[in-house]
A tleap script that builds the chain and sets N, CA, C and O, in Angstrom:
source leaprc.protein.ff14SB
mol = sequence {
  NMET PHE LEU PHE GLY ASN ASP ASN TYR GLY
  PHE ALA LYS ARG HIE TYR GLU ILE TYR LYS
  THR ALA LEU PRO PHE ARG CYS ASN ASP ASN
  LEU THR LEU THR ALA LEU LEU ASN VAL GLY
  ASP SER ILE LEU TYR LYS TYR ARG VAL ASN
  ASP THR MET SER LYS PRO VAL SER LYS PHE
  LYS ASP LYS LYS LEU LYS GLU TYR ILE LYS
  GLU LEU LYS ASP ILE ALA ILE LYS ASN SER
  CYS ASN ASP LYS VAL VAL LEU LYS LEU PHE
  ASP LEU GLY ILE LYS ILE GLU HIE LEU PHE
  TYR PHE GLU LYS ALA LYS LEU LEU PHE GLU
  PHE LYS MET GLY SER LYS GLU CYS SER ILE
  CLEU
}
set mol.1.N position { -12.561 -4.956 -12.762 }
set mol.1.CA position { -12.260 -6.468 -13.125 }
set mol.1.C position { -11.037 -7.233 -12.343 }
set mol.1.O position { -9.916 -6.769 -12.137 }
set mol.2.N position { -11.541 -8.541 -11.953 }
set mol.2.CA position { -10.546 -9.143 -10.881 }
set mol.2.C position { -10.071 -10.127 -11.247 }
set mol.2.O position { -10.875 -11.059 -11.288 }
set mol.3.N position { -8.941 -10.387 -11.587 }
set mol.3.CA position { -8.223 -11.825 -12.159 }
set mol.3.C position { -7.660 -12.772 -11.793 }
set mol.3.O position { -6.869 -13.523 -12.364 }
set mol.4.N position { -8.283 -12.747 -10.286 }
set mol.4.CA position { -7.655 -13.807 -9.972 }
set mol.4.C position { -8.490 -15.352 -10.155 }
set mol.4.O position { -9.715 -15.316 -10.048 }
set mol.5.N position { -7.901 -16.529 -10.395 }
set mol.5.CA position { -8.356 -17.361 -11.536 }
set mol.5.C position { -8.882 -18.554 -10.293 }
set mol.5.O position { -9.810 -19.264 -10.683 }
set mol.6.N position { -8.338 -18.857 -8.736 }
set mol.6.CA position { -8.950 -19.696 -8.229 }
set mol.6.C position { -10.074 -19.348 -7.053 }
set mol.6.O position { -9.864 -18.451 -6.236 }
set mol.7.N position { -11.084 -20.013 -7.049 }
set mol.7.CA position { -12.047 -19.613 -5.836 }
set mol.7.C position { -11.582 -18.994 -4.667 }
set mol.7.O position { -12.309 -18.068 -4.308 }
set mol.8.N position { -10.393 -19.252 -3.802 }
set mol.8.CA position { -10.247 -18.840 -2.756 }
set mol.8.C position { -10.117 -17.550 -3.252 }
set mol.8.O position { -10.483 -16.795 -2.352 }
set mol.9.N position { -9.818 -16.988 -4.120 }
set mol.9.CA position { -9.727 -15.595 -4.263 }
set mol.9.C position { -11.033 -14.505 -4.198 }
set mol.9.O position { -11.071 -13.276 -4.140 }
set mol.10.N position { -11.785 -15.260 -4.226 }
set mol.10.CA position { -13.254 -14.384 -3.766 }
set mol.10.C position { -12.927 -14.129 -2.086 }
set mol.10.O position { -13.887 -13.846 -1.368 }
set mol.11.N position { -12.175 -14.186 -1.755 }
set mol.11.CA position { -12.251 -13.504 -0.383 }
set mol.11.C position { -11.272 -12.192 -0.821 }
set mol.11.O position { -11.701 -11.100 -0.448 }
set mol.12.N position { -10.216 -12.192 -1.447 }
set mol.12.CA position { -9.402 -11.119 -2.193 }
set mol.12.C position { -10.184 -10.081 -2.563 }
set mol.12.O position { -10.260 -8.955 -2.070 }
set mol.13.N position { -11.053 -10.809 -3.942 }
set mol.13.CA position { -12.254 -9.917 -4.265 }
set mol.13.C position { -13.054 -9.013 -3.385 }
set mol.13.O position { -13.169 -7.808 -3.612 }
set mol.14.N position { -13.537 -9.555 -2.497 }
set mol.14.CA position { -13.981 -8.636 -1.637 }
set mol.14.C position { -13.374 -7.547 -0.567 }
set mol.14.O position { -13.887 -6.599 0.026 }
set mol.15.N position { -12.198 -8.043 -0.583 }
set mol.15.CA position { -11.746 -7.450 0.425 }
set mol.15.C position { -11.250 -5.743 -0.847 }
set mol.15.O position { -11.306 -4.528 -0.652 }
set mol.16.N position { -10.916 -6.404 -1.768 }
set mol.16.CA position { -10.861 -5.002 -3.077 }
set mol.16.C position { -12.068 -4.460 -3.138 }
set mol.16.O position { -11.999 -3.328 -2.660 }
set mol.17.N position { -13.285 -4.749 -3.540 }
set mol.17.CA position { -14.310 -4.282 -3.827 }
set mol.17.C position { -14.594 -3.168 -2.525 }
set mol.17.O position { -14.756 -2.005 -2.895 }
set mol.18.N position { -14.668 -3.430 -1.017 }
set mol.18.CA position { -15.082 -3.297 0.022 }
set mol.18.C position { -14.107 -2.014 -0.153 }
set mol.18.O position { -14.564 -0.994 -0.669 }
set mol.19.N position { -12.703 -2.075 0.298 }
set mol.19.CA position { -11.876 -1.053 0.158 }
set mol.19.C position { -11.876 0.511 -0.742 }
set mol.19.O position { -11.849 1.703 -0.437 }
set mol.20.N position { -11.927 -0.357 -2.092 }
set mol.20.CA position { -12.085 0.339 -2.809 }
set mol.20.C position { -13.284 1.548 -3.203 }
set mol.20.O position { -13.186 2.514 -3.959 }
set mol.21.N position { -14.427 1.077 -2.379 }
set mol.21.CA position { -15.631 1.841 -2.284 }
set mol.21.C position { -15.011 3.099 -1.729 }
set mol.21.O position { -15.297 4.179 -2.247 }
set mol.22.N position { -14.035 3.015 -0.527 }
set mol.22.CA position { -13.418 4.132 0.574 }
set mol.22.C position { -12.885 5.088 0.069 }
set mol.22.O position { -12.811 6.164 0.663 }
set mol.23.N position { -12.346 4.869 -1.273 }
set mol.23.CA position { -11.120 5.878 -1.958 }
set mol.23.C position { -11.809 6.987 -2.482 }
set mol.23.O position { -12.973 6.988 -2.882 }
set mol.24.N position { -10.994 7.963 -2.455 }
set mol.24.CA position { -9.438 8.139 -2.012 }
set mol.24.C position { -9.595 8.358 -0.441 }
set mol.24.O position { -10.317 9.227 0.048 }
set mol.25.N position { -8.953 7.608 0.162 }
set mol.25.CA position { -8.446 7.561 2.053 }
set mol.25.C position { -7.627 8.345 2.451 }
set mol.25.O position { -6.464 8.138 2.103 }
set mol.26.N position { -7.860 9.277 3.136 }
set mol.26.CA position { -6.382 10.451 3.106 }
set mol.26.C position { -5.778 9.835 4.654 }
set mol.26.O position { -6.448 10.014 5.671 }
set mol.27.N position { -4.619 9.194 4.691 }
set mol.27.CA position { -3.906 8.502 5.657 }
set mol.27.C position { -3.427 9.496 6.642 }
set mol.27.O position { -3.849 9.540 7.797 }
set mol.28.N position { -2.796 10.059 6.297 }
set mol.28.CA position { -2.333 11.449 7.311 }
set mol.28.C position { -2.144 12.919 6.198 }
set mol.28.O position { -2.463 12.948 5.010 }
set mol.29.N position { -1.604 13.927 6.919 }
set mol.29.CA position { -1.455 15.420 5.929 }
set mol.29.C position { -0.779 14.820 4.831 }
set mol.29.O position { -1.172 15.197 3.727 }
set mol.30.N position { -0.137 14.234 4.846 }
set mol.30.CA position { 1.085 13.872 3.269 }
set mol.30.C position { 0.661 12.734 2.546 }
set mol.30.O position { 1.164 12.600 1.431 }
set mol.31.N position { -0.364 11.659 3.025 }
set mol.31.CA position { -0.490 10.522 2.533 }
set mol.31.C position { -1.858 10.403 2.157 }
set mol.31.O position { -2.667 10.743 3.020 }
set mol.32.N position { -2.369 9.939 0.902 }
set mol.32.CA position { -3.868 9.464 0.616 }
set mol.32.C position { -3.647 8.249 -0.378 }
set mol.32.O position { -2.976 8.089 -1.397 }
set mol.33.N position { -4.414 7.548 0.290 }
set mol.33.CA position { -4.951 6.068 -0.478 }
set mol.33.C position { -5.620 6.241 -1.816 }
set mol.33.O position { -6.816 6.535 -1.812 }
set mol.34.N position { -5.050 6.108 -2.844 }
set mol.34.CA position { -5.824 6.529 -3.990 }
set mol.34.C position { -6.310 5.571 -4.955 }
set mol.34.O position { -7.245 5.756 -5.734 }
set mol.35.N position { -5.636 4.580 -4.847 }
set mol.35.CA position { -6.413 3.549 -5.543 }
set mol.35.C position { -6.027 1.989 -5.465 }
set mol.35.O position { -4.819 1.791 -5.595 }
set mol.36.N position { -6.840 0.817 -5.272 }
set mol.36.CA position { -6.308 -0.648 -4.854 }
set mol.36.C position { -6.716 -1.048 -6.811 }
set mol.36.O position { -7.709 -0.806 -7.497 }
set mol.37.N position { -5.413 -1.723 -7.110 }
set mol.37.CA position { -5.650 -2.411 -8.288 }
set mol.37.C position { -5.073 -3.921 -7.640 }
set mol.37.O position { -4.472 -4.302 -6.635 }
set mol.38.N position { -5.780 -4.630 -9.138 }
set mol.38.CA position { -5.643 -6.135 -8.845 }
set mol.38.C position { -4.440 -6.594 -10.279 }
set mol.38.O position { -4.688 -6.332 -11.456 }
set mol.39.N position { -3.149 -7.319 -9.787 }
set mol.39.CA position { -2.789 -7.723 -11.085 }
set mol.39.C position { -2.143 -8.923 -10.271 }
set mol.39.O position { -1.730 -8.928 -9.112 }
set mol.40.N position { -2.178 -9.961 -11.237 }
set mol.40.CA position { -2.296 -11.411 -11.284 }
set mol.40.C position { -2.551 -12.045 -9.505 }
set mol.40.O position { -3.681 -12.203 -9.045 }
set mol.41.N position { -1.664 -12.246 -8.956 }
set mol.41.CA position { -1.668 -12.782 -7.479 }
set mol.41.C position { -1.409 -11.508 -6.285 }
set mol.41.O position { -0.984 -11.669 -5.141 }
set mol.42.N position { -1.777 -10.316 -6.894 }
set mol.42.CA position { -1.273 -8.977 -6.167 }
set mol.42.C position { -2.323 -8.014 -6.012 }
set mol.42.O position { -2.984 -7.494 -6.911 }
set mol.43.N position { -2.399 -7.843 -4.850 }
set mol.43.CA position { -3.146 -6.450 -4.813 }
set mol.43.C position { -2.423 -5.338 -4.758 }
set mol.43.O position { -1.343 -5.445 -4.177 }
set mol.44.N position { -2.820 -3.887 -5.372 }
set mol.44.CA position { -1.870 -2.753 -5.416 }
set mol.44.C position { -2.253 -1.613 -4.492 }
set mol.44.O position { -3.394 -1.275 -4.806 }
set mol.45.N position { -1.929 -1.083 -3.777 }
set mol.45.CA position { -2.427 -0.129 -2.602 }
set mol.45.C position { -1.678 1.015 -3.932 }
set mol.45.O position { -0.518 0.790 -4.277 }
set mol.46.N position { -2.252 1.876 -4.405 }
set mol.46.CA position { -1.574 2.961 -4.799 }
set mol.46.C position { -1.831 4.232 -3.731 }
set mol.46.O position { -2.930 4.492 -3.241 }
set mol.47.N position { -0.615 4.954 -3.479 }
set mol.47.CA position { -0.545 6.401 -2.505 }
set mol.47.C position { -0.090 7.240 -3.441 }
set mol.47.O position { 0.816 7.064 -4.256 }
set mol.48.N position { -0.851 8.257 -3.251 }
set mol.48.CA position { -0.321 9.847 -3.394 }
set mol.48.C position { 0.272 10.532 -1.980 }
set mol.48.O position { -0.251 10.782 -0.895 }
set mol.49.N position { 1.529 10.701 -2.491 }
set mol.49.CA position { 2.492 11.703 -1.211 }
set mol.49.C position { 2.210 12.798 -1.829 }
set mol.49.O position { 2.294 12.901 -3.052 }
set mol.50.N position { 1.650 14.237 -0.634 }
set mol.50.CA position { 1.338 15.410 -0.715 }
set mol.50.C position { 2.424 16.074 -0.065 }
set mol.50.O position { 2.997 15.755 0.976 }
set mol.51.N position { 2.644 17.135 -0.897 }
set mol.51.CA position { 3.629 18.337 -0.015 }
set mol.51.C position { 2.494 19.164 0.882 }
set mol.51.O position { 1.327 19.417 0.586 }
set mol.52.N position { 3.115 19.435 1.871 }
set mol.52.CA position { 2.128 20.147 3.124 }
set mol.52.C position { 3.383 21.477 3.627 }
set mol.52.O position { 4.514 21.027 3.808 }
set mol.53.N position { 3.255 22.605 3.785 }
set mol.53.CA position { 4.200 23.490 4.362 }
set mol.53.C position { 4.621 22.822 5.380 }
set mol.53.O position { 5.842 22.969 5.330 }
set mol.54.N position { 4.341 22.088 6.401 }
set mol.54.CA position { 5.129 21.579 7.477 }
set mol.54.C position { 5.884 20.278 6.741 }
set mol.54.O position { 6.796 19.897 7.474 }
set mol.55.N position { 5.811 19.673 5.815 }
set mol.55.CA position { 6.688 18.461 5.484 }
set mol.55.C position { 6.604 18.543 3.679 }
set mol.55.O position { 5.817 17.790 3.106 }
set mol.56.N position { 7.376 19.402 2.965 }
set mol.56.CA position { 7.723 19.402 1.533 }
set mol.56.C position { 8.142 18.424 1.066 }
set mol.56.O position { 9.194 18.591 0.449 }
set mol.57.N position { 7.611 17.044 1.101 }
set mol.57.CA position { 8.668 15.709 0.816 }
set mol.57.C position { 8.889 15.901 -0.736 }
set mol.57.O position { 9.866 15.256 -1.116 }
set mol.58.N position { 8.408 16.436 -1.497 }
set mol.58.CA position { 9.347 16.657 -2.999 }
set mol.58.C position { 10.448 17.172 -2.842 }
set mol.58.O position { 11.271 16.866 -3.704 }
set mol.59.N position { 10.941 18.170 -1.686 }
set mol.59.CA position { 12.083 18.666 -1.553 }
set mol.59.C position { 12.849 18.369 -0.514 }
set mol.59.O position { 13.555 19.176 0.091 }
set mol.60.N position { 12.706 16.964 -0.229 }
set mol.60.CA position { 13.493 16.767 1.016 }
set mol.60.C position { 14.715 16.272 0.144 }
set mol.60.O position { 14.744 16.021 -1.060 }
set mol.61.N position { 15.793 16.199 1.170 }
set mol.61.CA position { 16.873 15.734 0.493 }
set mol.61.C position { 17.043 14.299 0.232 }
set mol.61.O position { 16.123 13.482 0.197 }
set mol.62.N position { 18.511 14.009 0.019 }
set mol.62.CA position { 18.584 12.136 0.217 }
set mol.62.C position { 18.479 11.873 1.559 }
set mol.62.O position { 17.589 11.166 2.032 }
set mol.63.N position { 19.254 12.353 2.131 }
set mol.63.CA position { 18.951 11.359 3.827 }
set mol.63.C position { 17.433 11.606 4.622 }
set mol.63.O position { 16.758 10.871 5.342 }
set mol.64.N position { 17.288 12.693 4.236 }
set mol.64.CA position { 16.149 12.818 4.921 }
set mol.64.C position { 14.592 12.259 4.248 }
set mol.64.O position { 13.581 11.893 4.847 }
set mol.65.N position { 14.880 12.367 2.724 }
set mol.65.CA position { 13.745 11.217 1.993 }
set mol.65.C position { 14.111 9.935 2.126 }
set mol.65.O position { 13.225 9.109 1.907 }
set mol.66.N position { 15.179 9.539 2.425 }
set mol.66.CA position { 15.480 7.816 2.989 }
set mol.66.C position { 14.814 7.800 4.027 }
set mol.66.O position { 13.987 6.889 4.067 }
set mol.67.N position { 14.856 8.506 4.950 }
set mol.67.CA position { 14.189 8.570 6.272 }
set mol.67.C position { 12.645 7.887 6.168 }
set mol.67.O position { 12.061 6.869 6.539 }
set mol.68.N position { 12.340 9.286 5.320 }
set mol.68.CA position { 10.764 9.299 5.219 }
set mol.68.C position { 10.491 8.021 4.034 }
set mol.68.O position { 9.270 7.928 3.906 }
set mol.69.N position { 10.879 7.473 3.544 }
set mol.69.CA position { 10.406 6.441 2.769 }
set mol.69.C position { 10.427 5.239 3.512 }
set mol.69.O position { 9.685 4.302 3.219 }
set mol.70.N position { 11.279 5.199 4.518 }
set mol.70.CA position { 11.665 3.749 5.772 }
set mol.70.C position { 10.431 4.194 6.697 }
set mol.70.O position { 9.637 3.288 6.950 }
set mol.71.N position { 10.155 5.461 7.239 }
set mol.71.CA position { 8.992 5.568 7.919 }
set mol.71.C position { 7.749 5.265 7.272 }
set mol.71.O position { 6.868 4.723 7.940 }
set mol.72.N position { 7.540 5.561 5.965 }
set mol.72.CA position { 6.422 5.022 5.054 }
set mol.72.C position { 6.250 3.365 4.947 }
set mol.72.O position { 5.174 2.769 4.987 }
set mol.73.N position { 7.646 2.733 4.795 }
set mol.73.CA position { 7.375 1.846 4.712 }
set mol.73.C position { 6.982 0.899 5.989 }
set mol.73.O position { 6.209 -0.047 5.833 }
set mol.74.N position { 7.501 1.178 7.134 }
set mol.74.CA position { 7.129 0.641 8.388 }
set mol.74.C position { 6.016 0.542 8.619 }
set mol.74.O position { 5.392 -0.483 8.891 }
set mol.75.N position { 5.643 1.617 8.532 }
set mol.75.CA position { 3.717 2.159 8.869 }
set mol.75.C position { 2.926 0.924 7.800 }
set mol.75.O position { 2.223 -0.028 8.139 }
set mol.76.N position { 3.307 1.321 6.556 }
set mol.76.CA position { 2.670 0.164 5.592 }
set mol.76.C position { 2.840 -1.169 5.864 }
set mol.76.O position { 1.872 -1.896 5.643 }
set mol.77.N position { 3.715 -1.593 6.237 }
set mol.77.CA position { 3.967 -2.911 6.777 }
set mol.77.C position { 3.197 -3.525 8.395 }
set mol.77.O position { 2.854 -4.674 8.677 }
set mol.78.N position { 3.107 -2.127 9.318 }
set mol.78.CA position { 2.503 -2.095 10.010 }
set mol.78.C position { 1.060 -2.628 10.117 }
set mol.78.O position { 0.689 -3.687 10.622 }
set mol.79.N position { 0.494 -1.879 9.663 }
set mol.79.CA position { -0.982 -1.917 9.445 }
set mol.79.C position { -1.258 -2.865 8.570 }
set mol.79.O position { -2.391 -3.308 8.757 }
set mol.80.N position { -0.503 -3.537 7.385 }
set mol.80.CA position { -0.435 -4.684 6.788 }
set mol.80.C position { -0.611 -6.017 7.742 }
set mol.80.O position { -1.529 -6.837 7.776 }
set mol.81.N position { 0.266 -5.953 8.291 }
set mol.81.CA position { 0.668 -7.150 9.649 }
set mol.81.C position { -0.857 -6.565 10.711 }
set mol.81.O position { -1.079 -7.621 11.303 }
set mol.82.N position { -1.326 -6.129 10.939 }
set mol.82.CA position { -2.412 -6.070 11.833 }
set mol.82.C position { -3.779 -6.061 11.343 }
set mol.82.O position { -4.815 -6.059 12.009 }
set mol.83.N position { -3.644 -6.057 10.175 }
set mol.83.CA position { -5.002 -6.078 9.301 }
set mol.83.C position { -5.188 -8.066 9.314 }
set mol.83.O position { -4.384 -8.826 8.774 }
set mol.84.N position { -6.211 -8.415 9.933 }
set mol.84.CA position { -6.406 -9.669 9.555 }
set mol.84.C position { -7.127 -10.176 8.170 }
set mol.84.O position { -7.057 -11.354 7.822 }
set mol.85.N position { -7.793 -9.226 7.450 }
set mol.85.CA position { -8.012 -9.544 6.053 }
set mol.85.C position { -6.792 -9.853 5.387 }
set mol.85.O position { -6.648 -10.895 4.747 }
set mol.86.N position { -5.812 -8.891 5.529 }
set mol.86.CA position { -4.563 -9.121 5.024 }
set mol.86.C position { -3.732 -10.209 5.474 }
set mol.86.O position { -3.189 -10.760 4.517 }
set mol.87.N position { -3.535 -10.552 6.229 }
set mol.87.CA position { -3.432 -11.812 6.627 }
set mol.87.C position { -3.508 -13.151 6.367 }
set mol.87.O position { -2.785 -14.138 6.504 }
set mol.88.N position { -4.909 -12.820 5.832 }
set mol.88.CA position { -5.731 -14.452 5.016 }
set mol.88.C position { -5.572 -14.145 3.881 }
set mol.88.O position { -5.534 -15.086 3.088 }
set mol.89.N position { -5.411 -12.721 3.316 }
set mol.89.CA position { -5.003 -13.004 1.818 }
set mol.89.C position { -3.295 -13.558 1.944 }
set mol.89.O position { -3.010 -14.118 0.886 }
set mol.90.N position { -2.324 -13.557 2.743 }
set mol.90.CA position { -1.125 -13.912 2.358 }
set mol.90.C position { -1.449 -15.088 2.718 }
set mol.90.O position { -1.007 -15.768 1.793 }
set mol.91.N position { -2.063 -15.982 3.653 }
set mol.91.CA position { -2.507 -17.362 3.805 }
set mol.91.C position { -2.774 -17.925 2.622 }
set mol.91.O position { -2.570 -19.124 2.432 }
set mol.92.N position { -3.406 -16.876 1.417 }
set mol.92.CA position { -4.135 -17.447 0.163 }
set mol.92.C position { -2.829 -17.460 -1.008 }
set mol.92.O position { -2.949 -18.091 -2.058 }
set mol.93.N position { -1.673 -16.734 -0.694 }
set mol.93.CA position { -0.887 -17.037 -1.460 }
set mol.93.C position { -0.526 -15.486 -2.401 }
set mol.93.O position { 0.292 -15.318 -3.305 }
set mol.94.N position { -1.529 -14.466 -1.740 }
set mol.94.CA position { -1.980 -13.192 -2.216 }
set mol.94.C position { -0.718 -12.466 -2.073 }
set mol.94.O position { 0.073 -13.198 -1.479 }
set mol.95.N position { -0.189 -11.325 -2.369 }
set mol.95.CA position { 0.648 -10.532 -2.029 }
set mol.95.C position { -0.009 -9.153 -2.189 }
set mol.95.O position { -0.964 -8.840 -2.900 }
set mol.96.N position { 0.733 -8.400 -1.356 }
set mol.96.CA position { 0.488 -6.766 -1.489 }
set mol.96.C position { 1.624 -5.824 -1.922 }
set mol.96.O position { 2.788 -5.860 -1.524 }
set mol.97.N position { 1.097 -5.002 -2.778 }
set mol.97.CA position { 2.509 -4.185 -3.348 }
set mol.97.C position { 2.235 -2.868 -3.045 }
set mol.97.O position { 1.072 -2.485 -3.178 }
set mol.98.N position { 3.281 -1.926 -2.574 }
set mol.98.CA position { 2.849 -0.586 -1.867 }
set mol.98.C position { 3.467 0.104 -2.810 }
set mol.98.O position { 4.619 -0.121 -3.181 }
set mol.99.N position { 2.469 1.287 -3.397 }
set mol.99.CA position { 3.437 1.787 -4.455 }
set mol.99.C position { 2.935 3.281 -4.112 }
set mol.99.O position { 1.762 3.599 -3.916 }
set mol.100.N position { 4.249 4.279 -4.074 }
set mol.100.CA position { 4.007 5.775 -3.099 }
set mol.100.C position { 4.412 6.441 -4.766 }
set mol.100.O position { 5.322 6.109 -5.525 }
set mol.101.N position { 3.340 7.480 -4.930 }
set mol.101.CA position { 3.961 8.506 -6.277 }
set mol.101.C position { 3.715 9.685 -5.392 }
set mol.101.O position { 3.001 9.803 -4.395 }
set mol.102.N position { 4.683 10.732 -6.170 }
set mol.102.CA position { 4.476 11.956 -5.574 }
set mol.102.C position { 3.311 13.039 -6.471 }
set mol.102.O position { 3.457 12.717 -7.650 }
set mol.103.N position { 2.576 13.813 -6.412 }
set mol.103.CA position { 1.353 14.629 -6.533 }
set mol.103.C position { 1.578 14.273 -7.921 }
set mol.103.O position { 0.581 14.106 -8.624 }
set mol.104.N position { 2.820 14.119 -8.462 }
set mol.104.CA position { 2.708 14.950 -10.067 }
set mol.104.C position { 2.770 13.662 -10.884 }
set mol.104.O position { 2.883 13.760 -12.106 }
set mol.105.N position { 2.700 12.370 -10.258 }
set mol.105.CA position { 2.820 10.898 -10.655 }
set mol.105.C position { 4.220 10.012 -10.958 }
set mol.105.O position { 4.504 8.892 -11.384 }
set mol.106.N position { 4.853 11.101 -10.517 }
set mol.106.CA position { 6.500 10.157 -9.819 }
set mol.106.C position { 6.602 9.322 -9.143 }
set mol.106.O position { 6.300 9.377 -7.951 }
set mol.107.N position { 7.016 8.411 -9.674 }
set mol.107.CA position { 7.021 7.389 -8.450 }
set mol.107.C position { 8.173 7.440 -6.929 }
set mol.107.O position { 9.316 6.987 -6.990 }
set mol.108.N position { 7.837 7.802 -6.199 }
set mol.108.CA position { 8.787 7.859 -5.065 }
set mol.108.C position { 9.719 6.261 -4.436 }
set mol.108.O position { 10.868 6.054 -4.045 }
set mol.109.N position { 8.294 5.271 -4.650 }
set mol.109.CA position { 9.290 4.122 -4.107 }
set mol.109.C position { 8.348 3.203 -3.964 }
set mol.109.O position { 7.218 3.674 -3.830 }
set mol.110.N position { 8.507 1.107 -3.934 }
set mol.110.CA position { 7.677 0.766 -4.164 }
set mol.110.C position { 7.998 -0.121 -3.559 }
set mol.110.O position { 9.224 -0.136 -3.458 }
set mol.111.N position { 7.297 -1.313 -2.831 }
set mol.111.CA position { 7.367 -2.528 -2.027 }
set mol.111.C position { 6.391 -3.271 -2.126 }
set mol.111.O position { 5.276 -2.804 -1.895 }
set mol.112.N position { 6.547 -4.624 -2.495 }
set mol.112.CA position { 6.020 -5.979 -2.315 }
set mol.112.C position { 6.021 -7.009 -0.825 }
set mol.112.O position { 7.112 -7.513 -0.556 }
set mol.113.N position { 5.040 -7.269 -0.035 }
set mol.113.CA position { 5.255 -7.646 0.955 }
set mol.113.C position { 4.429 -9.143 0.862 }
set mol.113.O position { 3.802 -9.437 -0.156 }
set mol.114.N position { 4.504 -10.037 2.025 }
set mol.114.CA position { 3.830 -10.913 2.126 }
set mol.114.C position { 3.729 -11.054 3.727 }
set mol.114.O position { 3.664 -10.097 4.499 }
set mol.115.N position { 3.726 -12.496 4.111 }
set mol.115.CA position { 3.502 -12.891 5.718 }
set mol.115.C position { 4.960 -13.174 5.850 }
set mol.115.O position { 5.164 -13.614 6.981 }
set mol.116.N position { 6.107 -13.095 5.114 }
set mol.116.CA position { 7.381 -13.044 5.632 }
set mol.116.C position { 7.580 -11.589 6.544 }
set mol.116.O position { 8.141 -11.572 7.639 }
set mol.117.N position { 7.060 -10.493 5.927 }
set mol.117.CA position { 7.392 -9.298 6.035 }
set mol.117.C position { 6.868 -9.350 7.609 }
set mol.117.O position { 7.627 -8.816 8.418 }
set mol.118.N position { 5.884 -9.824 8.024 }
set mol.118.CA position { 4.946 -9.867 9.115 }
set mol.118.C position { 5.449 -10.504 10.802 }
set mol.118.O position { 5.246 -10.275 11.995 }
set mol.119.N position { 6.326 -11.557 9.778 }
set mol.119.CA position { 7.065 -12.955 10.971 }
set mol.119.C position { 8.102 -11.686 11.691 }
set mol.119.O position { 8.335 -11.835 12.891 }
set mol.120.N position { 8.695 -10.507 11.020 }
set mol.120.CA position { 9.752 -9.763 11.122 }
set mol.120.C position { 9.235 -9.138 12.556 }
set mol.120.O position { 9.951 -9.044 13.552 }
set mol.121.N position { 7.898 -8.741 12.476 }
set mol.121.CA position { 7.619 -7.770 13.652 }
set mol.121.C position { 7.907 -8.148 14.876 }
set mol.121.O position { 7.693 -7.391 15.822 }
savepdb mol mol.pdb
quit
């Protein structure tokens, strides 16, 4: 169910429905987009961070984990800001929230973004 109350949010609803049909979407060896959720004036992108032999993320020490989190955040911002549909959502006042979980459903980190983050690029 999509809860946006304004007719302008029909655009967001279409984005949500189109992307939701392509899930789960494997972004890379360690990252899978598993769900799109709508909450108020936000669309939540939920990712699962997988361990691999070459990159066991759940075993990273503090410094390496912080670097990996920054890398994931930078990729998410870049991808969102290069997506014309997402930019239109920002124009409509809709925020995008990215949530990154380990395989066992433990939250790694999350952040919310809008057009402000794109103006920094």
